[in-house]
C-alpha angles and dihedrals in degrees: 000000000000121000117233110241093240088062096048090124088070086072118082117192133172104212087128106039091198093064145020109256147155114252126209090212111061119223121245096255132046127199113193118198117201102200138171116206093220095047112103092208091051087053092052092050095045095044093051092049098041099041102034119007099046099044098035104034112017107033097050092046114073092190087065103029094054093052106043139060133181127220122193113213108197104226113194112205106207096201085071104061091197091058090081092050097053093044089051088055091053090051090050090052090049089053096048096045094054089247095302107176091203093058095039092054090043091054090045087055090052092050092051092047090053098034096121088064087066100043119121097262092047092057104033094106099030120102114239096244091051089057088051089052091055091047090050090053090050089053090050094048097044105038104013100248123154105266094215093051091054092046092049090059091051107036120108113223116247092214132056118264122257089269092049093258114166100177106044097126121210139295094285098044093103090053089052089053091051098050089046092052091050094051093045090055088057092047095229115162112155123069126248099033120165122203117193116197091338098313127099108251101212092172093069112094131199086227096061118132126225089261093053091050091047092052093048095046094049090050098045107029098074 
């Protein structure tokens, strides 16, 4: 499925191996990762790819890097109430970094590294806007954004709107609606889910080692 231009940072290409960038010419193969920032298995999959497979296997190897791209599909899991909050933070970072894939993936890495701080038990007694403040600080610490700018996109007003609205959400609510619509059209439920060239790749596991990824990539990215 196509990627809306405003979410171009979800796409990671390797047309310039020295940097993360967005390419005008799409590679031959696409790996889509449906991930939830508070899903432990999503964290395992992302961390292996981001920390090991991409820098050690794909980026140094032009025969792979020129032919494959990754797309993160932010998959909010509603049975975890905090899932919406952390995904909102990622959308705020996307907005403030002018859709930089490098910074979006860097912040995603920070979210996964700190995901236990946003689990149900961790947040049960914390007001929503206080969670947003912590997420804004994480964005500042991990990708250098202005903490107040991030928080202002996330904060829920304490007073009704001019029209009396009590349920208007925040500045990234419409983006949440859009990513949710996209994923519902594809019918994805479980996280993580990997789609390879438009087909669910059930054989890919969040527990794969570097060697297993290397073997699969060399077999399929041709």
